[in-house]
ROTOR-55365 format. One record per residue (C-alpha): x, z, y; residue in three letters. Coordinates in steps of 0.5 Angstrom, whole numbers, plus 500, padded with zeros to 3 digits. Layout:
// ROTOR-55365
XZYAla
...
This chain:
// ROTOR-55365
268746387Met
267753387Asn
273758386Ser
270763382Gln
273767377Thr
271767370Asp
265772369Pro
267774362Leu
273777365Asn
269782368Asp
265785362Leu
268791359Arg
269793351Asp
263796347Ile
264803347His
262807341Leu
258814341Pro
262820340Asp
262821332Pro
256826330Val
259833329Ser
257837323Trp
256843326Trp
251846328Pro
247843322Pro
240840323Ala
234845322Pro
233842315Gly
240844313Trp
238851315Trp
232851311Ile
236848305Val
241854306Leu
236859306Gly
232856300Leu
239856296Val
240863298Val
234866296Ala
234862289Leu
241865288Ile
238872289Val
232871285Leu
236868279Ala
241874279Val
235879279Trp
232875274Ala
238876270Tyr
239883271Arg
232884269Arg
232880263Leu
239883261Arg
236890261Thr
232891255Pro
225894257Glu
226900252Ser
232902256Tyr
227902262Gln
222906259Ser
227911256Ala
230912264Arg
223913266His
222918261Glu
228922262Leu
226922270Gln
220925268Gly
223930263Leu
228932269Arg
222933274Glu
219937269Ala
225941268Tyr
226942275Ala
219945276Ala
219950270Asn
226951267Arg
223951260Gln
230950256Asp
226949249Tyr
221944252Lys
227940255Leu
231940249Val
226938245Thr
224932249Gly
231930250Leu
232930243Ser
225926241Met
227921247Leu
234920244Leu
232919237Arg
226914239Arg
231910243Tyr
237910238Ala
232908233Met
230902237Ala
237900238Leu
240901231Tyr
234901227Gly
230906223Arg
234906217Glu
241908220Gln
238913225Val
231916222Ala
235920216Gly
240923221Leu
239931222Thr
244936225Gly
251935225Gln
250928222Gln
246926228Trp
251929233Leu
256925230Asn
252919231Phe
251920238Leu
258922239Asn
260915236Lys
255911239Thr
256914246Gly
264914246Asn
264921247Thr
265928244Asn
260932248Thr
255932243Phe
259936238Thr
263940242Val
260940249Gly
253942252Val
250937247Gly
250941241Asn
244945243Val
240939241Leu
240942234Val
241949235Thr
235951241Ile
229948237Pro
231953231Tyr
231959236Gly
238959238Ser
238964244Pro
244960247Glu
242957254Pro
241950254Ala
245948261Lys
239943263Gly
242939268Glu
249938264Ala
245936258Leu
241931262Leu
247928265Thr
250927258Val
243924256Val
243920262Glu
250917260Gln
249916253Trp
243912255Leu
247908260Lys
252907255Gly
247904250Asn
243899254Arg
245894249Arg
246895241Arg
254895240Arg
255891234Thr
């Protein structure tokens, strides 16, 4: 009889491969990540765009046009009348014709103060909105007035209830 050892004793155990690492991810996961980031950016942009009314964007555009025209010609009367019309149209769009259209003089300035949480229209530079159109010799302080109107517009992007 042959004195060989048992051949099964020479076999080795099964070696499993190393576990699959989670990093770096496969190229497909990078594509998915890029799409998710793009969708989030698009959603934030759309939310901001839809949240800001078109009337606000239009008013901002018109304000920029008035700012450029004032920088070019420095005509106080044209600036003040343009800003007054812009404020009145925008206020009517937000607060309704019934509430805004009949306001004149000090009532108009009080309304602007109340809706803008400020007092710059009755006490500050904004009071020229009711004096210059009627021939007041007072200078308009155009840049300061443009800033006050811009702040009022920003504060009234949406109607406050």
